[in-house]
C-alpha positions in Angstrom: 43.6 62.9 -94.9 47.1 61.3 -94.7 47.8 57.9 -96.1 48.2 56.5 -92.6 44.9 58.0 -91.5 43.2 56.5 -94.5 44.6 53.1 -93.8 43.4 53.3 -90.2 40.0 54.3 -91.3 39.7 51.5 -93.8 40.7 49.0 -91.0 38.5 50.6 -88.3 35.3 51.2 -90.1 34.5 47.5 -90.9 35.2 46.6 -87.2 32.9 49.4 -85.9 30.2 48.2 -88.3 30.5 44.6 -87.2 30.3 45.6 -83.5 27.3 47.8 -84.2 25.6 45.0 -86.1 26.2 42.6 -83.3 24.8 45.0 -80.7 21.8 45.6 -82.8 21.2 41.9 -83.3 21.6 41.3 -79.5 19.1 44.1 -78.8 16.6 42.6 -81.3 16.9 39.2 -79.7 16.4 40.6 -76.3 13.4 42.6 -77.4 11.9 39.4 -79.0 12.6 37.4 -75.9 10.9 40.1 -73.7 7.9 40.1 -76.0 7.6 36.3 -75.9 7.9 36.1 -72.1 5.3 38.9 -71.8 2.9 36.9 -74.1 3.4 33.8 -71.9 2.8 35.6 -68.6 -0.1 37.7 -69.5 -1.9 35.4 -71.9 -1.0 32.2 -70.0 0.0 31.0 -73.5 0.9 27.4 -73.2 1.2 27.0 -77.0 4.0 29.6 -77.0 5.6 28.0 -74.0 5.6 24.7 -75.9 7.3 26.3 -78.8 10.0 27.7 -76.6 10.4 24.3 -74.9 10.8 22.6 -78.3 13.2 25.3 -79.4 15.3 24.5 -76.3 15.2 20.8 -77.2 12.9 19.9 -74.3 9.6 18.5 -75.5 8.8 16.4 -72.5 7.9 17.7 -69.0 8.4 15.7 -65.9 5.9 18.0 -64.2 3.0 19.6 -65.9 0.4 22.0 -64.7 0.8 21.2 -61.0 -2.1 22.1 -58.7 -4.3 23.4 -61.5 -7.0 24.1 -59.0 -5.1 26.9 -57.3 -6.0 30.4 -58.6 -2.9 32.3 -59.9 -1.9 35.6 -58.5 -3.0 38.1 -61.3 -0.3 39.8 -63.3 2.7 38.0 -61.7 4.9 35.1 -62.8 8.4 33.7 -62.5 10.0 32.7 -65.8 13.1 30.5 -65.9 15.2 29.8 -68.9 17.1 26.5 -68.4 19.3 27.1 -71.4 20.2 30.6 -70.2 20.3 29.7 -66.5 18.4 32.9 -65.7 15.3 33.8 -63.8 12.9 36.7 -64.2 10.0 37.8 -61.9 7.5 39.8 -63.8 4.9 42.0 -62.1 2.3 43.2 -64.7 4.2 44.9 -67.5 7.7 45.0 -66.0 10.5 42.8 -64.8 10.7 43.4 -61.0 13.6 41.0 -60.4 16.2 39.2 -62.5 19.0 36.9 -61.4 21.3 34.1 -62.6 20.5 30.6 -61.5 21.8 27.1 -61.5 19.6 24.4 -63.1 19.7 20.6 -63.7 22.8 19.0 -65.1 20.8 16.5 -67.3 23.1 13.8 -66.0 21.7 10.3 -65.4 22.6 8.0 -62.4 21.9 4.3 -62.5 22.1 2.1 -59.5 23.5 -1.2 -60.7 22.2 -3.5 -63.5 18.4 -3.2 -63.6 18.5 -0.8 -60.7 16.9 2.7 -60.2 17.5 5.4 -62.7 17.6 9.1 -61.8 17.7 11.9 -64.4 18.8 15.2 -63.0 16.7 17.6 -65.2 14.9 20.8 -64.2 11.3 20.1 -65.1 9.9 22.3 -67.9 6.4 23.5 -68.2 3.9 25.5 -66.1 4.1 25.1 -62.3 3.2 27.1 -59.2 4.7 28.2 -56.0 2.7 25.9 -53.6 4.5 26.9 -50.4 7.6 28.6 -49.1 9.8 28.5 -46.0 13.0 29.9 -44.5 16.1 28.0 -43.3 14.9 24.8 -45.1 16.4 21.4 -44.3 17.4 19.1 -47.1 16.1 15.6 -46.7 18.7 13.6 -48.7 17.1 11.4 -51.3 18.3 7.8 -52.0 20.2 9.0 -55.1 22.5 11.1 -52.8 23.8 8.0 -51.1 24.1 6.1 -54.3 26.1 8.9 -55.8 28.4 9.3 -52.7 29.0 5.6 -52.3 30.0 5.3 -56.0 32.5 8.2 -55.6 34.1 6.6 -52.6 34.0 3.0 -53.7 31.8 1.9 -50.8 28.9 -0.5 -50.7 25.5 0.7 -49.6 23.6 -0.6 -46.6 20.1 0.6 -45.9 19.4 0.8 -42.2 15.8 -0.1 -41.2 14.2 0.7 -37.9 14.4 -2.2 -35.5 17.5 -3.6 -37.2 21.2 -3.3 -36.5 24.3 -3.2 -38.7 27.6 -4.7 -37.4 30.2 -1.9 -37.5 33.1 -4.3 -37.4 34.7 -3.0 -34.2 32.5 -4.5 -31.6 29.8 -1.9 -31.9 26.5 -1.9 -33.9 24.6 0.8 -35.8 21.0 1.1 -35.0 18.1 3.6 -34.6 17.1 5.0 -31.3 14.2 7.5 -31.4 15.0 10.0 -34.2 18.7 9.3 -34.3 21.0 6.8 -35.9 23.4 5.8 -33.1 26.5 3.7 -32.4 25.6 1.2 -29.7 28.5 0.0 -27.5 28.7 -3.3 -25.7 28.0 -1.7 -22.4 24.7 -0.3 -23.8 25.9 3.3 -24.4 24.5 4.9 -27.5 26.1 7.9 -29.3 24.2 9.6 -32.1 26.1 10.2 -35.4 26.7 13.7 -36.7 26.0 13.5 -40.4 26.0 15.9 -43.4 27.1 16.2 -47.0 30.6 14.7 -47.1 30.2 13.4 -43.6 27.9 10.4 -44.2 27.9 7.4 -41.9 30.6 5.0 -43.1 31.5 1.9 -41.1 33.2 -1.3 -42.1 33.5 -0.4 -45.8 29.9 0.5 -46.2 27.8 3.7 -46.3 24.7 3.6 -44.2 21.5 5.0 -45.6 19.5 6.4 -42.6 15.8 5.9 -42.4 13.5 8.8 -43.4 12.5 10.7 -40.3 15.9 10.5 -38.6 18.1 13.5 -37.9 21.0 12.0 -39.8 18.9 12.1 -43.0 18.3 15.9 -42.6 21.0 18.3 -43.8 20.7 22.0 -42.7 22.3 24.7 -44.8 22.4 22.9 -48.1 19.3 24.7 -49.6 20.5 28.1 -48.5 18.3 30.5 -46.5 15.0 30.5 -48.3 12.9 28.1 -50.5 10.0 28.4 -52.9 8.4 25.0 -53.1 7.1 23.8 -56.5 6.1 20.3 -55.5 7.2 16.8 -56.6 10.5 17.4 -54.8 11.4 20.5 -56.9 12.0 24.0 -55.5 13.6 27.3 -56.1 16.1 27.8 -53.3 19.4 29.2 -52.1 22.7 27.3 -52.0 25.8 26.7 -49.9 27.8 26.6 -53.1 27.5 30.1 -54.7 30.1 29.3 -57.3 27.6 26.9 -58.9 25.2 29.8 -60.0 25.0 30.3 -63.7 25.8 26.6 -64.5 23.8 23.5 -65.3 25.0 21.5 -62.3 22.0 20.9 -59.9 20.0 17.7 -59.4 16.9 19.4 -60.8 16.1 22.3 -58.5 16.7 25.9 -59.4 19.4 27.5 -57.2 20.0 31.2 -56.6 22.5 33.0 -54.5 21.3 33.4 -50.9 21.0 37.1 -51.2 18.9 36.8 -54.4 16.5 34.1 -53.1 16.1 36.2 -49.9 14.8 39.1 -52.1 12.7 36.9 -54.3 11.2 35.2 -51.3 9.8 38.5 -50.0 8.4 39.5 -53.4 6.7 36.2 -54.4 3.4 35.1 -52.9 2.2 31.5 -52.7 0.2 30.7 -55.8 2.5 32.5 -58.2 2.8 30.9 -61.7 6.2 29.6 -62.7 7.1 29.0 -66.3 10.2 26.9 -67.0 11.4 26.4 -70.6 
């Protein structure tokens, strides 16, 4: 062996060994993870789930053992890692589906001194798929309007049925049937078109539509399919696919639309969901 070849070998061998060690460690961690997930799913092992939650720094659940009375579908479960932003659907002894997800940002939103507090966490614990639907509409919660008004430097005005808000241009904002409308002096009423980024803004204020009005319902935001977990949480698609793989949601678990469409067809109502 030449001196040059010997020098290359002395430099290369430690690097190869380091890479091999890293790959072996990764494989061992993956195998351990698969073992733990299998133990959770097949033994319904809440003690182990608690250990994994504590390891992830999440000892408190905002939602625990929802709908305990429903019988689980034997041998199936959805498992979601908040720290890894990943979802697995297990059927008996194998992973039938795996995909990246977006989960809660963990951010807090406070509405003024002494006001409401929202914490945008994905709930950890044992849940169930209680229902599912296609082309779901998002009914915007109050925090959406608080968040948007803060971004734009607007004040918030809650519109109640039977009341009117002066728009500052000779018209008023009111509710007619299931629509928030602009009412003109001659009695004409024109419904607003509303959506994310197109909220009702008049006279320096953002209008919060009443629940049950069309202007409070936003189509397309939740993607094409939804698995409902209860308490306002769900596993659903998204109109922002670039968010997948990050901790950016307001608590729900998002998938790409093509992924949630596949999962929707595979998962029956009643399936257990473990989030840690």
